[in-house]
N, C-alpha and C positions, 0 to 999 in steps of 0.2 A: 709734361704733367700739367693737368688743369689745376686751377685754383681750388676746385672742390676736392680733387684727389689729394692735393697738398694739405688742405685743411683737415681732411679725415686722417691722414697719416700723422699729422701734428697732434691730433687729439689722442690717437693711440699711444704716441710717444709720451705725451704728458701723463697718461694713465699709468704706463709702465714705470715712469720716473716716480710717480706718486707712490705706487706700491713698493718700489725699492726703498724709497725714503721712509715709508712706514716700517718696513722690515728693519732698517737700520735703527730707527727710533726704538722699536720694540726690543731689539737685541741690546741696545744701550740700556734700556730700562731694566731688562733682565739682569744684566751685569751689575747695575746699580743695586737692584734688590738683593742679589746674591751677596753683595758686599756687606749688607746689613744682617745677613743670616748668621747668627753665632754658632749654628750647628753644622754649617756646610764644610768648613775647613778645606775648601778646595775640591770636595767630593762632588761628583755629578750623579744625580738620581737616574737610575736605570730601572725601568719597570720590569718586574719579574713575572714571567708567565708561568703560572702553576698548572701543571698538567692535570686534567680532570680524571679522578680515579673512578673506574667503573663501579656501578652500583653494587653488583654482586660481591666485588672485592671489599668494599666498605662494610657491607652487611656481614660477610664472613669474618672480617676483622673484629667486628663488634661481638659476634658469637664466641670467637676465640678468647677475647678478653673476659667474657662472662665465665668461660670455663676456667680461666686463671684467677677468677674472683676479683678481677680488676673492674669493678662495677662502674666506677667513675669514668675510667677510660672507655668502657663499653658504651656508656650513655653518651659520651661525647662523639663517638663514631656514628652512633645512630642519629644523633642530632645533625651531624655533618651530612649524613646521607639524606635526611629529610630536606635539608636546605638546598642541597645540590640537585636533587631530583624531585622538585615539588609537583604535586598533583599526579604523581605516579603511584603504581602499586607498591613500589619500593618505599616510597615516602610513608605510605600507610603502615607497612610492616615495621618500618623503623620507629614510628611513633609509639606503637604498642610495646616494642622491645625496649625503647628508652624508658618507658614507664616501669617495665619489669626490672631493668637494671638499677634504676633509682630505688625501687622497692627492696631488692635484694641487698643493696648497699646501705639500707637504713635511712636513705634520704626520702623520708615519707612525704614531706610537703612537695618535693619535686615530682614524686610519683603521682601524687594527687593531681598536680597541675597537668602533667602529661596525659594521665588517664582521662581527665575531664575534657581535655582538648580532643582526644580520640573520640569520645562519646559525642561531642558536638559536631565533629567533622564526618564521622563514619558510624552513625547510630544503628544502621541496618546490617552491618557486616557480621560474619561469624565470630569475630574476636571481640565484639562489643560486650558480651557477657563477661569475658575475662577482664576487660578494661574496668567494668563496674566492680568486679571482684577486687582488683588491685586498688581501686579508689577506696572501697569499703575497708579492706584490710590495712591500708595505710592509716586510716583513722583508728582502726581497732588496736593496732600495735602501739598507739599513743595514749590509750586509756590509762589514767593514773589510778592510784589507790583511792578508796572511798573518802579519805580525809580531804581530798582536793576537788576542785570544780570538775564536773563530769560533762563538759561541753564536747569533748572528743567521743565520749561514750554515746552521747545523743547523736552526733554526726555519724558515727559508725552504725548505730542502730538504723538510722534513716537510710543510709547507703546499702546496708545489708538487706533491709526490707525491700528496697527498690529492686535489688538483684533478684530476690525471690518472686516479686510481683511481675517483673518484666521478662525474666528468663527462668520460669519455674522448672523447665526441663533441662536446663544446662547442667553440666557436670559440676559446676561450682555451687549450685543451689543447696544440696544437702549440707555442705560445710557451713554455708551461710545461715541456714536454719539453726544449727547448733550454736553458732556464734551470736545469733540474735538473742538467744536465751542468756548467754553470758553477759552481753551488754545490758539487757534488761535487769538482770540480777545486780549488776554494778550500780545502775541508776537507782534502783530500789534501795540498795544499801546506803547510798548517800542520803536519800530521803529519811531512812530510819535513823541515821546518825544525827541528823538535824532534829528529828522528832524527839529522840532521847534527850538531846540537849535542852530543848524547850520544856520537856517533862520535868527534868531535874531542876530547872529554873522556875517551875510552877507556872509556866506560860502554857496553860492547858489548851487554850484555843489554837495557838500556834502548833502545838504538838499534834492535836487532832487533825489539823489540815495536812500535815506531813504523812501521818499514818493513813489518812483517808486516801491520799494519792496512791499509796502502795496497794491498798485494798481495791481501789477502782481501776488501776491501770496495770499493776504488776502482780496479779493473783497467782501466776504460775511460777513465781520465784520462791526461793527458800526463805524469804523474809515475811511471807504472808501470815504465818502462824504467830510470830511475835507481834506483827502489826495489829492483829485482832486482839491480842492480850493487852497491848498498850492502849488500845482504844477503850477497853474495859476499864483500865486504870484511870485514864484521863476523863472519861465520862462520869465515872463515880466521883472523882475529885470535884467536878462541876455540879454534881447532884442530878445529872441527867441519867436517871436509873434505867429508863426504858431502853436507851441506846446501849448502855453498859451491858444489860442483860442480853440484848440481841447480839452484840459482838461476841460474847462468851458462848451463846447458843450456836451461832454459826461456826465458831471455832470448834466446839465439841462435835457438831454434826459432821464436819469435813475432816477433822483431825482428832478423833477421840482418844488416841494414845499419845498425843503431843504433851510434853511437859508444860508447854505454854497454856494448854487448856486446864491443866491441874492448877496452875497459878491463878488463872482467871476465875475458876470455880471457887478456889479458896478465898479470893477477894470478895466475891459475892456472898459466900457463906458467912464471912465475918460480919457483914451488915445485915444478916438475916434474910438474904435473898438467894435466888438460884437462877441459872440461865433460862431465859424465856425469849423466844424469837418473836419479834413484831414483823409480820410480813410486809408491812408498809414502810419499814425503815430502809434508808438508802443502802445499808449494809446487806440486807436481804436481797434487795433488787440487784445489787452489784454481783451477787453470787449466783443469780439465776442463769442456768445454761453453762456454768463453769464446771469442768470435769471434777468429779468427786475424788476423795482420797483413793489412791491406788491407780488413778487415771492421769493425774497431773504430771507435768514434766518439770525437770529442773529440781 
């Protein structure tokens, strides 16, 4: 054996010895670390291999749980499916079904989150209209009574209107149109409640601003007649006779049989006046092109 061969062999031997030494050191370190683990108690960690469940099986399991009204369990199954099969058609289906399961289970905020994710990821799919419907209805079912803040009603109105605008021919659009009217009526009711409060406190300017919102934005709601009569009251209290007469005239023209018109007419008569419309008034301008009595909705 030459010196070069001996030298090469010696180098290999040294490397093997070094690796063996490192192995012993690491083993010793692991033993030392294990001794400091208060939870080990002599147990050895064994990695568990979880068998991958086929996507159709997970999906059908989720559907079965929905049938049993186990909506929380169904949502979890669909969530697992989405995570295990990302970027697949199964993942897309699971996402919309998770939104539905949360909705049926009354977990509206979770349904909103999932529906919004679906719309962001799959805006052009056939189920996008339904995702928008679930989002809107999750807001809708959280609308409180008129004594409370109407933020949810505003959000429901926006989401429902977006459904009608983006998917006008979808099967969900007719129901959305009806619920839009309900949400608008609710928001108008809140404006009326605040306006009445201001009127009672003789804050006539504050009251007019609230009633004006109803007249300008929510003319097809059931609150429009009262709003016009309250405007007559508030304007008369401020001595703004022209606007008071116009409010009463517009009320009588559109709703001649309304008890609110009778009240407005009586208020004017008490002061020696009668309804008279000023075509330049904001009230007249607001009603141009609006359906007349017998044509209005809501």
